C-alpha positions, 0 to 999 in steps of 0.5 A: 501500500502506498499513501502521499509520502507514507510507504507501506508493506503488511505481510502476515507471519506464523510466530507470535509478536512477542517472537518478531518484536525481540527481532525488531528492538534488537538492533545488532539482528537489523542488518540480518532482517534488512531487505535493502541491503544498507544496512550494514550491522550495528554502530553504537546503541544499546542491545534492546530498543526501548523508548527514547534510545538512541543507537547507529548503524553503518551503511553502504547505498553505494559509499559506506556512511553512517546513519545516527536514529532514535526511536520515538515509538514503543509499545511493546509486543506492538510498534516500534519505530526510529527517525535519523536526522531527517526525521523520516520515520520506519516504523513496524507494527505488529497485530496479533492474528489467526495463523501468526501476526500480522507485521506492518512496516511502514516508510514516512516521510512526510516532510517539506524535505523529502523532495529527495526521495520524490524526485529519486522515485525511492518508494518502489524500491523502498517498497520492494526492499520492504517487502523483502525484509518481512519474508526475512523476518519471516525467515529467520523467525520460522527458521 
């Protein structure tokens, strides 16, 4: 699903929300489930994220760089979200459903300076990468 300056996709994963949430809340694991291939490793941060936690990641999109993030939503087994300096928000919402957990990943770039996202048409690649992320999460938590 895509709406104005929010891109999101969902997948029902046959695992408890707690197992999925624990994976998402561990920044050391982000590179294992990142479907974009841009997250290299955690640079600095707590072992488990919490509301207000700060963490940084080594990244690579052509060139190597790092990004600092702050957790802006955190509800145990329900949602977790963070943003970087541009305040674009990556969010995961979890909902227990028959057969597992519906996981929705969204990217909200509703900021005046989001023209870089729209000019580069990153919405389409973000949607593809998020679907790959959810597939990877499923393979990890059901292994």
